[in-house]
Backbone as CSV, one residue per row, in Angstrom:
resi,resn,N_x,N_y,N_z,CA_x,CA_y,CA_z,C_x,C_y,C_z
1,MET,11.552,-0.990,-7.570,12.350,-1.576,-8.257,13.730,-1.172,-7.983
2,SER,14.725,-1.841,-8.318,16.017,-1.929,-8.386,16.886,-0.959,-9.200
3,ALA,17.952,-0.712,-9.380,18.910,0.206,-10.245,18.653,-0.600,-11.618
4,SER,18.599,-2.321,-11.610,18.830,-2.805,-12.657,17.546,-2.945,-13.791
5,ALA,16.529,-2.193,-13.131,15.429,-1.853,-14.093,15.713,-0.859,-15.127
6,SER,16.638,-0.178,-14.971,17.315,1.070,-15.748,18.254,0.401,-16.839
7,VAL,18.381,-0.882,-16.579,20.137,-1.175,-17.534,19.455,-1.526,-18.747
8,PRO,20.283,-0.921,-19.885,19.778,-1.319,-21.008,20.067,-2.660,-21.578
9,PHE,19.555,-3.321,-22.254,19.983,-4.563,-22.655,19.775,-4.607,-24.223
10,LYS,20.422,-3.687,-25.109,20.363,-3.738,-26.006,21.120,-4.614,-27.085
11,GLY,20.736,-4.810,-28.436,21.535,-5.822,-28.764,21.442,-7.309,-28.636
12,LEU,20.280,-7.697,-27.648,20.211,-9.083,-27.227,18.923,-9.486,-28.267
13,ALA,18.934,-10.470,-28.711,17.518,-10.711,-29.470,17.076,-11.893,-28.934
14,GLY,15.460,-11.690,-28.830,14.413,-12.784,-28.518,14.234,-12.821,-27.219
15,GLY,14.857,-11.843,-26.243,14.246,-12.292,-24.799,13.123,-11.364,-24.669
16,THR,12.145,-12.176,-23.963,10.722,-11.199,-23.490,10.246,-11.817,-22.411
17,THR,9.449,-11.242,-21.588,8.897,-11.640,-20.201,8.148,-12.722,-20.431
18,GLU,7.382,-12.980,-21.699,6.506,-13.822,-21.821,7.334,-14.974,-22.093
19,GLY,8.478,-15.004,-22.806,9.335,-16.047,-23.160,10.008,-16.772,-21.895
20,ALA,10.531,-15.631,-20.929,10.765,-16.146,-19.670,9.658,-16.892,-18.916
21,GLU,8.629,-16.485,-19.118,7.425,-17.457,-18.191,7.206,-18.427,-18.730
22,ALA,7.345,-18.651,-19.963,7.201,-19.926,-20.557,8.283,-20.626,-20.516
23,PHE,9.471,-20.376,-20.460,10.628,-21.153,-20.026,10.303,-21.511,-18.614
24,LEU,9.975,-20.980,-17.659,10.245,-21.333,-16.389,8.893,-22.121,-16.253
25,ARG,7.743,-21.987,-16.570,6.367,-22.815,-16.579,6.926,-24.371,-17.322
26,GLY,7.577,-24.034,-18.488,7.703,-25.399,-19.170,9.009,-26.313,-18.014
27,LEU,9.887,-25.685,-17.732,10.595,-26.654,-17.038,10.273,-27.109,-15.534
28,LEU,9.258,-26.364,-14.956,8.633,-27.093,-13.918,7.626,-27.750,-13.972
29,ALA,7.392,-27.873,-15.473,6.033,-29.058,-15.926,6.709,-30.010,-16.397
30,SER,8.345,-30.343,-16.714,8.932,-31.412,-17.556,9.379,-32.185,-16.034
31,GLU,9.394,-33.484,-16.649,9.746,-34.680,-15.653,11.432,-34.417,-15.416
32,SER,12.003,-33.716,-14.209,13.080,-33.191,-14.288,13.472,-32.843,-12.585
33,PHE,14.567,-32.878,-12.221,15.201,-32.578,-10.870,14.212,-31.094,-10.669
34,ASP,14.498,-30.213,-11.507,13.952,-28.846,-10.979,12.563,-28.870,-10.796
35,ARG,11.726,-30.020,-11.145,10.421,-29.916,-11.001,10.130,-30.655,-9.682
36,GLN,10.921,-31.498,-9.302,10.764,-32.140,-7.846,11.331,-31.262,-6.881
37,ALA,12.398,-30.421,-6.933,12.586,-29.522,-6.085,12.328,-28.298,-6.221
38,LEU,11.462,-27.813,-7.172,11.057,-26.456,-6.972,9.285,-26.615,-6.961
39,ALA,8.955,-27.517,-6.681,7.268,-27.849,-6.745,6.707,-26.826,-5.664
40,GLY,5.995,-26.208,-5.993,5.350,-25.052,-5.279,5.776,-23.796,-5.632
41,LEU,6.742,-23.203,-6.697,7.284,-22.174,-7.051,6.133,-21.209,-7.571
42,HIS,5.676,-20.425,-7.268,4.708,-19.503,-7.735,4.626,-18.070,-7.737
43,ASP,3.514,-17.170,-8.107,3.529,-15.711,-8.004,4.488,-15.240,-8.930
44,PHE,4.690,-15.643,-10.088,6.211,-15.114,-10.899,5.508,-13.574,-11.269
45,ARG,6.567,-12.884,-11.366,6.464,-11.536,-11.890,7.793,-11.240,-12.411
46,PHE,7.312,-10.771,-13.681,8.684,-10.575,-14.809,8.608,-9.216,-15.176
47,GLU,9.965,-8.632,-15.483,9.986,-7.171,-16.361,11.288,-7.472,-16.781
48,PRO,11.900,-6.685,-17.990,13.085,-7.019,-18.167,14.190,-6.979,-17.340
49,GLY,15.097,-8.144,-17.469,16.078,-8.457,-16.349,15.732,-8.545,-15.203
50,ARG,14.701,-9.126,-14.624,14.191,-9.362,-13.575,13.142,-10.595,-13.680
51,CYS,13.035,-11.637,-12.546,12.136,-12.099,-12.256,12.401,-12.327,-10.537
52,VAL,10.856,-12.352,-10.192,10.401,-12.375,-8.734,9.390,-13.404,-8.606
53,CYS,9.601,-14.279,-7.429,8.651,-15.298,-7.120,8.543,-15.677,-5.652
54,ARG,7.595,-16.400,-5.320,7.553,-16.787,-4.240,7.687,-18.555,-4.059
55,PHE,8.330,-18.865,-2.775,8.431,-20.478,-2.826,8.140,-20.863,-1.332
56,PRO,7.245,-21.997,-1.210,7.069,-22.406,0.140,8.210,-23.137,0.663
57,VAL,8.174,-23.424,2.001,9.364,-24.268,2.743,8.422,-25.609,3.173
58,LEU,8.229,-26.008,2.090,7.344,-27.297,2.399,8.649,-28.592,3.244
59,PRO,7.933,-29.613,3.609,8.923,-30.719,4.067,9.625,-31.341,3.052
60,HIS,9.366,-31.378,1.787,9.963,-32.191,0.639,11.387,-31.149,0.561
61,VAL,11.485,-29.952,0.970,12.511,-29.264,0.374,13.303,-28.707,1.904
62,GLN,13.064,-29.509,3.210,13.693,-29.252,4.386,14.958,-29.984,4.582
63,ASN,15.804,-29.477,5.061,17.132,-30.374,5.724,16.513,-30.977,7.115
64,ARG,17.618,-31.488,7.727,17.332,-32.338,8.728,17.084,-31.631,9.944
65,TYR,17.084,-30.058,9.831,16.815,-29.242,11.063,15.487,-28.402,10.949
66,GLY,14.840,-28.992,9.627,13.598,-28.482,9.349,13.400,-26.860,8.851
67,THR,14.667,-26.603,7.676,14.813,-25.400,7.331,14.945,-25.569,5.976
68,LEU,14.751,-24.730,5.088,15.075,-24.680,3.663,16.599,-25.295,3.462
69,HIS,16.538,-26.415,2.648,17.967,-27.237,2.265,18.983,-26.174,1.692
70,GLY,19.927,-26.192,1.729,20.744,-25.630,0.660,21.084,-25.774,-0.547
71,GLY,20.708,-27.180,-0.761,20.392,-27.705,-2.195,19.507,-26.882,-3.302
72,CYS,18.359,-26.774,-2.255,17.213,-26.223,-2.825,17.373,-24.780,-3.367
73,VAL,18.045,-24.160,-2.318,18.636,-22.666,-2.231,19.402,-22.318,-3.573
74,ALA,20.318,-23.171,-3.897,21.196,-23.154,-5.206,20.162,-23.850,-6.245
75,THR,19.614,-24.472,-6.243,18.733,-24.662,-7.396,17.694,-23.565,-8.022
76,LEU,17.304,-22.505,-6.731,16.361,-21.605,-6.851,17.128,-20.330,-7.375
77,VAL,18.394,-20.383,-7.061,19.355,-19.334,-7.629,19.523,-19.732,-9.036
78,ASP,19.921,-20.720,-9.145,20.191,-21.199,-10.636,19.049,-21.009,-11.695
79,VAL,17.640,-21.445,-11.156,16.407,-21.579,-12.077,16.016,-20.112,-12.101
80,VAL,15.652,-19.235,-11.293,14.898,-17.899,-11.085,16.050,-16.877,-11.758
81,SER,17.385,-17.015,-11.348,18.059,-16.293,-12.104,18.208,-16.571,-13.679
82,THR,18.116,-17.776,-14.326,17.953,-17.900,-15.737,16.746,-17.297,-16.167
83,ALA,15.454,-17.670,-15.445,14.192,-16.985,-16.009,14.490,-15.379,-16.066
84,ALA,15.195,-15.086,-15.342,15.391,-13.209,-15.216,16.319,-12.881,-16.508
85,LEU,17.286,-14.046,-17.092,17.951,-13.793,-18.206,17.035,-14.040,-19.344
86,VAL,16.562,-14.653,-19.478,15.647,-15.328,-20.777,14.437,-13.885,-20.721
87,THR,14.315,-13.131,-19.741,13.845,-11.669,-20.263,14.415,-10.959,-21.021
88,VAL,15.672,-11.015,-21.165,16.455,-10.003,-22.181,17.225,-11.113,-23.309
89,SER,17.214,-12.324,-23.191,18.122,-13.184,-24.007,17.292,-14.344,-24.376
90,ALA,17.381,-14.659,-25.687,16.383,-15.654,-25.856,17.457,-17.103,-25.604
91,ALA,18.707,-16.874,-25.021,19.558,-18.065,-24.794,19.283,-18.024,-23.341
92,PRO,19.154,-19.145,-22.673,19.155,-19.252,-21.655,20.621,-19.386,-21.041
93,GLY,21.530,-20.007,-21.780,23.081,-20.056,-21.527,23.364,-21.049,-20.446
94,VAL,24.680,-21.505,-20.541,25.141,-22.477,-19.546,25.966,-22.091,-18.153
95,SER,25.663,-22.603,-17.182,26.275,-21.883,-16.095,28.107,-22.136,-16.142
96,VAL,28.455,-21.202,-15.634,30.014,-21.136,-15.611,30.506,-21.080,-14.130
97,ASP,29.602,-20.340,-13.390,29.762,-20.300,-11.731,28.432,-20.066,-11.308
98,LEU,28.430,-20.491,-9.992,27.115,-20.355,-9.037,27.486,-20.412,-7.803
99,GLY,27.308,-19.256,-6.789,27.777,-18.897,-5.591,26.562,-18.857,-4.518
100,VAL,26.510,-19.207,-3.490,25.534,-19.048,-2.685,26.293,-18.666,-1.087
101,SER,25.841,-17.454,-0.483,26.018,-17.290,0.946,24.679,-17.296,1.827
102,PHE,24.844,-18.256,2.561,23.537,-18.752,3.608,23.732,-17.527,4.858
103,MET,22.608,-16.884,4.753,22.543,-15.560,5.833,21.673,-16.057,7.162
104,SER,20.564,-16.720,6.686,19.790,-17.286,8.061,19.089,-18.202,7.564
105,PRO,18.471,-19.122,8.568,17.296,-20.433,7.871,16.003,-19.766,7.327
106,GLY,15.741,-20.834,6.582,14.530,-20.286,5.866,13.234,-21.243,6.738
107,PRO,12.356,-20.709,7.424,11.823,-21.574,8.343,10.777,-22.250,7.679
108,SER,10.666,-23.494,8.199,9.530,-24.252,7.928,8.096,-23.735,8.172
109,GLY,7.670,-24.287,6.911,6.053,-23.899,6.901,5.543,-22.158,6.279
110,GLN,6.963,-21.433,6.136,6.770,-20.197,5.816,7.251,-20.213,4.090
111,GLU,6.855,-18.583,3.596,7.451,-18.669,2.041,8.649,-17.659,2.063
112,VAL,9.400,-17.841,1.256,10.371,-16.840,0.750,10.170,-16.271,-0.414
113,GLU,10.791,-14.929,-0.827,10.665,-14.359,-1.876,11.831,-14.676,-2.492
114,VAL,11.848,-14.649,-3.947,13.013,-14.879,-4.538,13.198,-14.063,-5.880
115,ASP,14.206,-13.070,-5.630,14.402,-11.958,-6.370,15.557,-11.813,-7.313
116,ALA,15.311,-12.115,-8.327,16.728,-12.596,-9.280,16.769,-11.469,-10.454
117,GLU,17.772,-10.698,-10.376,18.183,-9.715,-11.735,19.370,-9.924,-12.505
118,VAL,19.355,-9.746,-13.451,20.506,-9.597,-14.590,21.272,-8.114,-14.253
119,LEU,22.596,-8.483,-13.868,23.374,-7.123,-13.699,23.945,-6.685,-14.890
120,ARG,24.281,-7.774,-15.713,25.162,-7.342,-16.779,25.078,-8.250,-17.917
121,VAL,24.951,-8.015,-19.157,25.219,-9.267,-20.300,26.290,-8.747,-21.219
122,GLY,27.314,-9.325,-21.189,28.183,-8.865,-22.245,28.375,-9.775,-23.363
123,LYS,29.613,-9.698,-23.771,29.347,-10.722,-25.410,29.169,-12.113,-25.325
124,SER,29.696,-12.407,-24.245,29.563,-14.043,-24.258,29.429,-14.817,-22.697
125,LEU,29.123,-13.630,-21.652,28.720,-13.751,-20.231,27.588,-13.088,-19.779
126,ALA,26.650,-13.681,-18.828,25.991,-12.762,-18.117,25.957,-13.074,-16.799
127,PHE,26.109,-11.948,-16.004,25.992,-12.036,-14.715,24.746,-11.671,-13.608
128,LEU,24.447,-12.606,-13.039,23.190,-12.281,-12.442,23.354,-12.508,-10.966
129,GLU,22.275,-11.918,-10.195,22.451,-11.974,-8.555,20.782,-12.215,-7.803
130,VAL,20.936,-12.790,-6.980,19.614,-13.589,-6.464,19.579,-13.230,-4.990
131,THR,18.422,-12.565,-4.370,18.207,-12.409,-3.110,17.043,-13.154,-2.744
132,ILE,17.362,-13.887,-1.451,16.139,-14.871,-0.973,15.781,-14.316,0.588
133,ARG,14.603,-13.811,0.704,13.945,-13.394,2.012,12.958,-14.080,2.278
134,THR,12.503,-13.997,3.627,11.201,-14.507,4.237,10.418,-13.437,3.731
135,VAL,8.932,-14.102,3.456,7.538,-13.056,2.991,7.432,-12.395,4.211
136,ASN,7.180,-13.150,5.313,6.979,-12.438,6.582,8.293,-11.871,7.423
137,GLY,8.444,-10.770,7.229,9.357,-10.084,8.019,10.790,-9.650,7.089
138,GLY,10.814,-10.163,5.969,11.952,-9.660,4.988,13.351,-10.084,5.324
139,ARG,13.391,-11.008,6.420,14.587,-11.393,6.592,15.460,-12.261,5.791
140,LEU,16.772,-11.645,5.713,17.725,-12.170,4.288,17.662,-13.541,4.818
141,VAL,17.572,-14.465,3.834,17.749,-16.137,4.078,19.278,-16.550,3.190
142,ALA,19.296,-16.091,2.231,20.371,-16.099,1.240,20.671,-15.354,0.058
143,LYS,21.932,-14.906,-0.419,22.371,-14.298,-1.509,22.954,-15.411,-2.431
144,GLY,22.809,-14.962,-3.732,23.400,-16.172,-4.921,23.794,-15.259,-5.704
145,THR,24.681,-15.617,-6.375,25.288,-15.222,-7.781,25.528,-15.974,-8.908
146,HIS,25.256,-15.840,-10.061,25.336,-16.953,-11.149,25.892,-16.104,-12.345
147,THR,26.845,-16.807,-12.817,27.735,-16.416,-14.110,27.080,-17.766,-14.981
148,LYS,26.827,-17.143,-16.647,26.639,-17.745,-17.466,26.983,-17.647,-18.608
149,PHE,27.304,-18.688,-19.522,28.035,-18.644,-20.681,26.777,-18.440,-21.796
150,LEU,27.066,-17.418,-22.789,25.796,-17.265,-23.796,26.532,-17.939,-25.201
151,PRO,26.348,-19.188,-25.497,26.722,-19.828,-26.763,26.467,-18.970,-27.881
152,GLY,27.192,-18.778,-28.749,26.536,-18.246,-30.256,26.331,-16.714,-30.096
153,LEU,26.412,-15.695,-29.039,26.309,-14.357,-29.053,27.665,-13.763,-29.507
154,GLY,28.492,-14.196,-28.870,29.786,-13.508,-28.987,31.049,-14.274,-29.462
155,HIS,30.787,-15.538,-29.672,31.858,-16.334,-30.499,31.250,-17.195,-31.454
156,PRO,31.968,-17.891,-32.400,31.347,-18.686,-33.402,31.792,-20.250,-32.335
157,PRO,30.778,-21.039,-33.084,30.891,-22.407,-32.572,32.437,-22.899,-32.559
158,PRO,32.715,-23.994,-31.549,33.907,-24.630,-31.480,34.053,-25.315,-32.867
159,PRO,35.330,-25.455,-33.469,35.508,-26.536,-34.428,35.082,-28.044,-34.002
160,THR,34.592,-28.491,-34.949,34.024,-30.267,-34.826,34.858,-31.115,-34.114
161,SER,36.104,-30.740,-34.472,37.247,-31.707,-33.975,37.169,-31.508,-32.362
162,MET,36.826,-30.264,-31.789,37.005,-30.178,-30.392,35.704,-30.634,-29.704
163,LEU,34.377,-30.938,-30.361,33.030,-31.523,-29.927,33.385,-33.002,-29.563
């Protein structure tokens, strides 16, 4: 485990590993883009501030070069890091920023491991990080960062005239 396993998440209400698993399974069972893009996501492991899972690089998620599509990588960063956040916060938040650095191709027919960690949760923002590696050989495929706004945790709702 990395250093994030020791990060205290005091003061956050409602986040549990069971809630994170229910969030992720519900999202993947719903009629949505996430279900289509992430079909095959499996072997979920949760702990406070972390979610690790595996994903097969099947034809429906490959680009024209036969490797893991960048849009799928971004979706993995978004969804799996949100699941990590839900282990420590009842609010999944709203994406403010999402970045991906591509290091090497995710080869066709192989699996990648997606490891998402909560780096910090403040009054209104959460900072998350994701590493994607090949299962065979551990080669770094991509690194992702994700910042989420947590409505209601540190700010009152906006006046209705602003909605």
